[in-house]
N, C-alpha and C positions, 0 to 999 in steps of 0.2 A: 552644412549647418543652416537651420531655418533662420530667415531674416524677416524683419518688417521694415517698411519704408515710411518714414514720417517726414513729410515736407522735403523729400530729396535726401534725407539723412538715413543711411542704412544702420539699423540697430540689430545687433546679434550678441549672443552669449559669449562671454570671455573677451569682449571688446570694450573699448572705452564706453562707460555707461552713459545713457541718456538721463540727465538729471532734471527732474520735475520739482520745482519749488511750489509746494502746495500752500498757496495763500488762503484758499478756502474762504472763510468768513473773517479772517484775521484783519481785514481792512476796516472792520467795525462800522461799515456803512459810510466811510469817509474816503472819497475818491482821491484826495491829496495823499492820504496815508497809503492807499492802494498803489498809487504811482510811485511813491517813495519805496515801497516794498518791491515793486517791479524793477526799479533801477538797481536796488541793492542785490536782488537775485541775479540780475544780469552781470553786475560787477564781480560777483563772487562765484560765477561759473555755471549757473543754471542754464540749461538749454531751453527750458519752457517754464512758464508760470501757469498755475492752474487755480481756477476759482471754482465755486459751486453755484449752480444755477437752480434756484428754487424760489418759491414765493410763499407767503404765509398760508396760502390755500393748497399748495401743491405737495407738501411733504408731511404735515402734521394734522391729525384729525382734531375736531372740536373736543372730543372726549379727552384726548391727551393734553390739549391746552387747559382744559378745566381742572386736570389733576395737578397742574404746575402753575398755580397762581403766584407762588413765590419761588423763584428759580435761583438757587445758589449753588447747586451741584455739590453740596457738602463743604463749601469753602467759606461759609459764613457771610456770603455776599461780597467778598473782596474783589472777585473777578466778574461778577454778574450783577444784574439789577432787575427789579420788577419781576414780571411773569415771563414765562416762556414765550407767549404770544408777543409781548412787548419787545423781547430780544430779537425774535425772528423778524418782526416788522422793521426794526432798526437796521439789522444786518444784511437783509437780502439785497441782491443786485437787481436794480430795475433794468428794464429792457434797454433803455438808452445808455445806461452805464456799461452794458456789454459792448456796445459799439465804441464807446469812448475808450474803454480799456484796450479793446482790440486795436484801435487806431494808434494808441500810445505804444503798445508793444511793437507794432510794425515800425514806428518811428525809431525805436532804439534797437531794433533787430533782435527781438526775443520772441519765441512762439507763445501765442495766447491760446489757452485751452480752458475748458471748464467741464464739470460733471453735470449732466442733465438728470432730471428726476421725473419729468413728464414729457409727453409728445410735444407740447408747446415749447419746452426748452430745447428739445432735440432740434426742432425746426429753427428756433432762434439761433442756436449755435451753428447750424448749417449755413444760415444766412451770414453769420459772422465769418464763415469760411475757416472754421477750425480745421487743422490738418489731421486730427484724430478725435475719437470719442473715448472717454474714460467711463467705465461702468463701475459704480461703487459696490463694495461688498454686499451692502444691504439689498441690492437689486439683482443679485445673481439668479434669483428665482422669479424675477419679475419678467416673465416671458414676453408680455406685451411691449415693455420698454426695450427689451433686447431686439425684438423684431423691428421696432421703429428706428433704432440706431442702425441695425444691419441694413435696412432699406436705403440708407444714405451712401452705402458702399465706400466707406472710409475706414482706415485702420482703427482697430478697437483694442484698447487695453482693459483687460478684465481683472478686477481685484477679487481675491478668493477668500477673504476673511469670513469666518463662521461657516465655511462651506465644506461639505463632504466631497469625496472624489466623484460620487454619482451626480451631485448637484453641479459640479464643475463640468462634467461630461455632458450633461443635459444642456447647460447654457451654451457650450461650444457647438453642440449639434444644431442649435437654433441659428447661431451666427453662420455656421458653415452651410446650412440649408439655403441661406440667402447669398451664398458664394462670397462672403467676406474674405478677401485674400490675405490681409495682414492682421494677425491677431497675436497679442502677447499676453501672458498671464503675469499677475503680480502675487507672489506669496505675501500674505498679510495676516496679522493677528489684530483683531478689532478690539483691542483693549488699550487704554491710554493712560499710562504706559503699561506694557505687558511685563509679567515676570520673566526673567531670563530663561527659566526652565520651560516656559511655554512658547518660546519664539520658534524653536524647531527649524533652524536654517537648513537642515538637511532636506526639508521639503522642496528647496529650490532644485537640486538635481533630481529629486523624485518626480516633481511635476514636469521637468524637462524630458525625462525618460518616458513618463506615462503618456504625455500628450504630444510630444514631438514639436513643441512650440518654444519660442524664446520665453525666458522667465526672468522677471525682475523682482523687486522687493519694495513693498509699500510699508514704510517704517514708522512706527509709533513709539520707538524707544527714546530714552533720553541720551543725548550725547552723540558721538560719532563712531564708536567702536563697532556696533552691530551692522550699520550700513556698510562700513568698510569691510567687515568680515563677509558680508553677502557679495560684495564685489569680488573678493578672493574666490568665492564659489561660482563665479561666472555670471552674476546677476547683470542683465543687460540694461535695466532701467532701475533708477532709484527715485522713488517718490517720497518726499520728506516734507512735513509741515514746516512752514517758514514764517518768521516774523522778524521785524527789525528791533523788537524789544519784548522780552519775555514777561515783563511786568505790566504790559498793557492789559486793560480789561478785555474780557472776551473768553470764548470757549477753549481755544486751542493754543494760546500763546505759550503756556508753560511747557507743553510737550513739543514745541516747535524748535527747529534749528534757528539759531541767530546767524547773522552774516559771517561771523568768525567760524562757526561750525560748518556752515555750507561751504565755505572756502576750503576747509580741511577735507570734506567729503570729495569735493571736486579735485583738488590737487593730489591728495594722498590716494584717492581712488584711481586716478590716472596712473600714478606711480605703481600701484598694485598690478594694474593690467600690464604695464610694461614688464614688471618683474615676473609675471606668470610665464611669459616666454613660450618655449617650445617643449613638446613631449620628447623631442630628440635630445640625446646627450651631446652637448656642444661645448668644446673648450675654446673660449674666445681668444682673439689675438692678445688681449691684455693678460689673460691667464697663461698663455704660451710664454710670454716674456717673464712672468712671475715664476714660472716653472724653473727657469734657468737660475734664478736667485734663491728660490726656496727649497728646491729638491737637493738631494745629496749626490756626491760622486765618491768613488773609492779613493781612499788616501792611505799612505803608509803609516803604520804606528811607530816606526823606529827607523834609524839609519840602517841601510842594508847594502852589502857589497855586491859587485858584479858576480854572477854565477850562483847567487843564493837561490835555493829552491823555496818558493813561497809557501807559507802555511797560513792557516786561518788567523793565527795570532798576529800576523804581519799586516793585516788589513782591517780597516774600518771604513765608515762613510761619514762625510761631512759636507756642508755647503761649500761652494755653489754646485749647481747641477749641470755644469758645463763639461764635466769629464765623463769617465766610464760609469755607467749606472750600477748601483749596488745590487740590482737584480742579477748581475753577471758574476758576482763575487765567487760563487762555487766553481765557475769555469777557470778561475785563475789559480786554484790550489794545485801545487805540484809542478807549476811551470817555473822556468829559470829567468832571472834578471840578466840582461845583456849589458847593463851598466849599473853603476852604484847609484843609489837613490837616497834622498834625505827624508827624515821624519816629517809628517804632517804636510807632505806635498801630494798633489793629485797624481794618481797612476795614469800612465799614458801607454797606449798599445805598442808604441815604438820601443818601449823599455823591456818588453817581454819576448822571450823566444817561444 
């Protein structure tokens, strides 16, 4: 089974999933809030936190800014303020803040990571010594960025939202041309949140079979049921937007997991992996003991004298399973008793001629 190695941690399908708490821009430009979220992610089972590394000039064009002078995303301004440019300016991570958050993550022993959007941010994150690069779905056809990331020779997690199989294949060919050794795919639906009928979790085994790579799930659903279902399908990575409070202003808080939900994904996800077990049929020692109590043995239906020739009406089966198995009942028909027996007692081979 194909594996990837992130910071010494082996990640593979059908194993305990690597959980990435996607803080993104949920810090709202507040480093104290960012650190509070990092602590909470750590306490509730995340292996890594992930931010997004962009600047006002690196991700949105002037034309797009001009179209969004009032940015409320349809919520009447409850979660957003001002123009798109004003929000981007407030929420982006400055260079020095990357180092600050990386140092803080190191102090509490959780992995710091972020998604780059230009070569400048790729280089910045490399200087921060991130253990892997995450490529956002929007950049799967940004071949220049893929090459810049691949050149760093670090593990790459590639999100596949909005992508065709051909586009995924092309992106992988670029990474593999640069001999990137560790690559994982994330099945992703780039709608926030998606309709259930559009999630298509069966894409997880399909991508695994098609590309022969570990496959995780980048989740934009509400709640915990869908990421847990993806773990049952072998997803090796769960990336989930994360916040400490869904009511905070900002882009992604409403569709993010809160601490309670993240803890459920961690704990119940680990339980799911344990319960998947083996493809071999195994009867555990505990079930072997239960077999004695729960299965049946042959018993007599009436009092019978010594010398009686046994008929089918003389026998039935009841608990416990410590006597003669009911599967042997036909072999007893026509045989004689060598002693008298009582109704509702277990048949014993010593009683039979």
